[in-house]
N, C-alpha and C positions, 0 to 999 in steps of 0.2 A: 739743626743743632741750635739751641738757644744760647744767649750770651749772659754774662754776669757783669754788672757795673758797680761802681762805688769802691769803698775801701776793701782791703783784703779780708778783714774780719767778716764782712758780709758774704764774701765768696766762700769762706771756710764753713760758715753756718749753712749756706745753701747746699753745699756738698754733703755735709753731715746729715741733713734732713732727708736727702735722697736715699741714704742708707738706713732710714728708719729711726734715726735718733730723735727722741722727744724731750730730752732733758740734758742740760749742761751743768755738771757739778764743778764747783769752783770755790776759791777763796780770793777775795778781791785783790787786784794788783794792777797798777797803772800800765805795766808792759802789755797787758792783754785787754785793755778797754775796748778796742775795736771788735773783739769777739763778743763782748757783752752787747755792744751797740747792734751788732749784726743779729744777735739772738732776740733782742727786744723788738727790732723793726722787721724781722722776718714775717712772712705770711704763709702759714700761721706763725705766731711768735714761738720761739724755742724756750721752754721753761728753764729758768735759772734757779738753781738750788745752791745757795751759798752756805758754806759750812765753817767750822771753827778750826779745822786743821786740814792741811792738804792731803794727808793720808786718808782722811775720811772721804774727800772728794773722789779719790781714785778707788777706794773700796766701794763706794756707792756706784761708780761706773762699772766696776767689776761685777758687783752684785746684780746690776741691771743686765749686763751681758749674760750672766749665768742663769738668771731667772727667765728672761724674755727671749734669749737667743738672737737678739739684735745687738749691735755693738754699743758699748758704753763710751761716753765722752767725758773726759775731765780736762779742765783748763787750769793751768797753774802759772803763776807769775815767775819772773826770773829769779835766779839764785836760790835763796832758801825755799821759795815756793816749789822749785823742782826738787831740791835735795830732800825736802820733807816728804815727797811723794815716793821716794825710791823703794822703801819696803813694800808699799802697796803695789807698785808696779811689779815687783818681784813676785808677790803673791799671785797676781794675775798671770805671770809667766809660768809659774808652777801649775796653775789651774787651767791653763790653756784657754783663757778667757779673752774674747775679742774686744780689747779696750784700746781706744786712741787717746793719747795724752798730748795735748797741744800746749807748748810752753812759750812764755815770753823770753826775750833775750836782749841784752844791752845793745845799743846801736852800733852798726858797723863802722860808722864814721868816727866813733870814739874808741873803737876796739884797741886794747893795748895801753890805754891811757888811764885806766882805773875808773871807768864809769860805774854808776850805782849797780850793784849786784852783777858785775861783769864776771862771768866764768863760762867755760866751755862745758855745757851739760852733756853733750853727745857721748863722750867716752864713759860717763857714769852710767848711762842707760843702755849702752850698747850690749853688755853681757846678758841683760834680762829683757830684751825686746827682740822682735823679729827684724826691726830696723830702727835705727836712731840717726837722725840727721837734722841739719839746719837748712831751711829754705830762705835764701837771701833776696829773691826777686819777687816783687809784688805780683807781677803777672803770672808767676808760677805757683802761687799759694794754693789756688783751687786744685791744680793738678797734683800737688804734693799731698793735700788733704785727701783727695780721692785715692791716691796711692796708699796712704796710711790705712784707710778703711778697707781697701781691697786686700791688703796684706793681712790685716787683723782678722778678717772674716774668712780667709782661705785656710784650709787645713794644712798643717796643724795650726789651729787658731792661737792667737796670743797677742800681747800688747805691742803697740807701735808708738814711738815718740818722734815728734817733730817740733822744733822751735823756730821762732821768727824774730829777727832783729826788729827794732822799733820801726825803721824805715820801711821794712817789708810789710808789716801787718797794718801800719797806719797809712801806707801809700794807697793811691787810687789807680784803678785801671779798668779797662773793659776787655774781658777775655771770653773765649768760648767755654761753654760748660763742658767739662770732661766727658768723653764718650763712656757709655755703660760698659763695664767689663766684669760681668757676673761670673762667679765660680761655676765651672762645669764639673759635676760629680765624676770622680775617677772610678772606673770599673775595676774591681779586684781581678787579679790574674786567675784565669780559669784553672790552670794547673795547680796553683796554690790552694784553691778551694777544694779541688779534687783530692789533694793529699790530706787535707783536714778531714774530709768526708771519709776517706779510707781509714784514718785513725779512729774516727767515731764508730765505724762499722765493727771494729774488734774490741772496743773499750767495754769493760764491764762496770766501771765506776767513774763515769764521766762527770765533769763539773764545768759549768759556764759561769765565769766571773765577768760582771758588767761594770764599767766605770763611767765617769762623768762625760766622756766624749760621746757615749751612746746618746745621752740627752742633748748635749750641745750640737751634735751632728744631725739631730732630728731622726734618730734611728730607733726610738723607743718602741714604736709599734712593730717594726720588723723584728726587733730583738725578742719581744714578748711572743710574737707568732712563732719564731724559730724555737724558743724554749718549749712552748706548749706543743708544737708539732713533733719535735724530736724527744719530748719528755725529759728535758735536761734540768737537773737541779741547778738553781741559780743562787749566787751570792752577789749582792748589789753593793757597790761602793759609791761614795760621793753622791753626785746628782743622778746616778742611775737608781738610787733608792726610790721606790715607787713604780719602777717599770713593771715589776710584779708587786701588787699591793700587799700590805700586811695581811697575813692569813692565807695567802695563795698556796696551793698544795705543792708547788715547785720551789717556793722560796726557802732557802736553806741557810739564811744568814745567822740564825740562832744555833746552827750546828756547824759553824764556821771551822772550829778547831778540828772536829772529826773529819769534815769534808776535805780540808787541806792535808790532813795526815794520812787519809786512806784512799784518796782518789788515785786512779791509774791514768787518767787523762784530764788535764785542766786547760780549757780554752779561755784565755783572758782577752777581753775586747774592750778597747777604749780607756785603758788605764795603764800607766807604767808598771813594770815589774820591780817595784821599789820596796822599801821596808814594810809597807802595809801588806804586801803580798809575798813576804818571806823571800824577797829578791828572786822570785821565780823557782823556788825549791819546794816541791810538793811531794806527797806520797810517802810511803814507808822508806826508811833509810836503805833497807835491803833491796827494795824494788822501787826506785824513784818514779814518779809519774812522768809521763810524756807531757811536754808543755808546748802549747800553741799560743803565739802572740799575734793579735790582730790590732792594727792601728790605722788611723785615718790618713796617714802619710808614711812614706818609707822611712823617714828619719825617726819615727816613733818606735820602730821595732827594736826590741832589746838586743844588745850585743854582749852583755856581761854574763849570760847564762846560756846553757845549751838548749836549743829549741828543736822540737821534733818537726815543726812546720811553722809558717808564718804567712800573713797576708796583709796587704795594705790597700787602702782605697776607701770609698764611701761606705760607711758601716751599714746603712740600710741595704745597699746593693750586695754587701757581703752576706748578710743574714738571709736574704732572699736566695742568693746563689747556693748557700749551704743547704737550705731546705731542698732545693732542686737536686743538688748533687747527692744528697742522702736518700732521695726517693721518698721524702716525707715519712720515713720509717722511724719509729722510736729507737733511741740508742740506749745501751746499757741494760743492766739487770734491774728489774723492778724491786728486788730485795734491797738494793743499794738506796733507792729512793725511799723505801719504807724505813730503812735504818736512819736516814737523815731526818725524816719526818718525826720519828719517835724521839730522837735526840733533841730536836727543836722543841717538841711539845714538853719534854721533861725540863728543859732549860726555862721555858716560859712558866711552867708550874712552880719551879724552884724560886722564881722571883716574888711570888705572892706574899710571903711573910714580910719582906722588906718594903714592898709597895704599900703595905698596910701598917708598917711599923709605927708604934706609938712612942718610940724612943725620943728623949730630949737630951741634948740637942737633936734637931731633926736629922734623920738619915736622908741623904739626897734622893734615894729611891722613892721615899714617900712623896716628895715633891712631884715626881713624875707620875706616881700612882694617881695623884689628884688631877694633874694636868691632862693625862690621857682621857679622863672621863669628860673633860670639857672641850677638848680639841675637835673642831669641825674637820670633815674630810678634806676640805680645800684649804686648810690652814697652812701658812708658811712658817716653818720653824727655823730659826737662825741660832747657831751655836758659836760662842766665842769664849773659850776657856779651856782648862785642862781636865782634871778629874770630873768636875761637875758636868761638863759638856760630854765627856766620854759616856756617862750614864745615858744621856740623851741619844747618842749614837747607837747604844745597845737596845734601848727600849722603844724608840719612836720609829715606826715603819710607816712612811707616808702612803696615803691612798692613791696618790698620783705622782708621777715624776716631776721634777722641777719645783718641788715644794720644800726642799731642804738645802740649807747653806751652812757650811762650816769653813774654817780657814784653809782646809786642804793640806797637802803634804808639806808645804813650807812651814806650817804651824805658826803663822804670824798672828799673835794676839793683837787686839785693838780693831779687828775687822767689824765688830758687832754693830755699832751705830751706823756705819756706812752701809752695811748689808741691810739693816733694818729699814733705813731710809729708802733704799732701792726696792725692798719688798713691798713697803706700803704704797709706793708710787706704781709698782707693777701690778699689784693686786689690791685695789682700793676697797673692795667689798669683802675681803677675806680677813680672818684673824691673822695677825702677825705677832709672833712670840719670839722674843730674843732671850735666850738662856745665857747668862753671864756668870763666869767665875768672878770672885771678888777681885782677884788680881787683874783680870782682863778689864773689869769695869773701870779701874783706875787709868786705863790707857785711852779711853774714848768717851767717857760719860759726859764730858762737857758738850758733846754734840747732841745731847738732849735739847739744848737750846735750838739747834737746827730743826729738830722734830717739832718743837713748839712753834717757832716762827713760821714754819711752812705748813702748819696744821696737819701733821702726820702722826696720828695716835698709834702707839705701839705698846704692847704689853712686854715689860721686861721683868725677868725673874733672876735675882742674884742668889747664887748659892754661896753664902757668906760663912766660910770656915776660918777666916782670919789667917790664911796661910797661902803660900804658893804650894798647893798640895802635890802637884806633879813632881816637885823637887824635894819637898820636905822628907817624905818617907824614903825615897831612894838614897838620899844622903845619910839618913840615919842607918840604913841597911849597910852602906859602905863603910862609914866611919864611926858609927855608934852615937853620933850627935848630928845636929844640923845648925846651920847659920844662914842668915840672909833669906830665910824662908817664912818668917812670921810677919803678919800684918796686924794692924791695931784691932783689938777685940771689938766686935759689934759696931763697926763703922756704919754710920747712918747714910748709906747711899740713897735711901728713899728721901731723906731731907735734902740732899743735893738736887734731886729731881724736882722736888717741890720748889726749891729756890730758883730753879731755871724755868718755872712756869708749868711744870707737870704736876703729877700727884703720885702718892705712894704710901706705903706703910711697912712696918717691920713685923715679921711673924717669928715667934719663938716656939710655938706649940703646933704639933702636927695637925691637931683638930681644927686649927684656924686657917689652914691653907685653902681649902675649898671656897670658903666665903670670900677670902681675899682675891682669889682668881675671878670670882663672879663680879666683884667690884671693878677689877681691872678691865675685864672684857666689856663691861658696861660703860666705862669711862670714855669721854670724848677728847681726852688729852693723853699724852704719854704717861704711863703708869708703871711704877716700879715696886715690885714686891721683894723685900729684903729679908730672905729666909736665913735664919741663923742655923747653920748645919754643922754636923759633927766632923771635926778635923780627922778623927780616927777612921772615918768611913772611906777608905781608899778604894779607888776603882781597881778591880782585879785585871791588871793589864797583861796582855799576852806578848807585847813587843815593846821595846824601849826606843825603837827607831834608830838604834846604833848598828 
């Protein structure tokens, strides 16, 4: 066993690097200087990415975790540094992202006397983390940071918070390097798998729904093999998008409504049965579908709806076991698969007029019609917005998993610049495209400064309809009018980016979008295309989330 010497900040960085951490996202604060010193003097050094708001630091750490499947690290200073991060930590909690947030804390020897930024952060973070605690002893900082990373990366994954009083993080000690304690994959119960296989044997209209934990748990290859072996139609949610690439014969995402309404067996793996999945209610009202829920840990199994079966454990092992239990025989009627394919083809064909629309103001679909022609297969697409980004979710089917990021079920806007920062660092040779609603742009656009200072070129496209579109139309439908839903007409978000050292332009005509995209992809700096879109072009939403 090797030992660690020096101040506790160096101990913490050494432990983080053992878990694969390559970047520390932060906003400067004196309470956490030793962590910076540890990063700079580490061998190799740990990259420091300093941002303009602590939420961006945590969103970047979350984006790193979700794109690379290695834990993300954010460091925030005491008091407002921690409180500014809470929404982003909550987003990581909802998304099951392995994120470690290390915080500064007022000194123990002054506690209770009103020291600068003195407050107890732990109760604030406890409800939205796997664990939240204070480490008071310098000699125990390394062990606590190791515990934080171990917890964050063990299923079900999620954020962990630990803060350190000044004496603890500035103090020096020589300590043993913590022992390795890697996660051992949990084998799903064989009887549970057998029950699911028996349900598949009698199902005529089965459906497999894949969620983000399939990607985060490294189960994408096993999931695809299972779907293809058993000939199961698939709907992919979140970061499972791309497990089956766009155009795959089993991908039924564009026939989602029909699939949910007519299936007689729905197997949901790696995603909660929440509002996105009708709370687990599928099939015809007169003959509801049997529902199977599969999660990476027992605590993830739904308890609010009736399940025909369930299983928990490593998702790769589950899919492999299910293939074996089914004898590698196709499930369901081929007519069902053909029906879903036909519906999906019709939906795609119906999009063509709007993808090519010449309307002014620009219809949001035209933006995507042009973007799809220029996207590379390995592009990373980030969504941060309401209606405008909902079109992205409908139209963009990644060629590979792990190439799509959106705020997830918590729906926290302002994720975009942090996620885009993470995407550019994770995939330096790929296109990175950030789709922003104009409302969401106002929550994080200042962090273009971060992209510029750290030489991280990203293409940003703002769908600028001068409104909170996701709220404007529903309020009009409820009350016949709307308030607090309008933004300034034709705000020049592109000029904001230019002022921060990037580049950009405003587009008002559909015929100008393609050339603007080419200029953006060719640029060596962050580039924002500010497209004036039609506020009347609402996304045809199937759920309100209520």
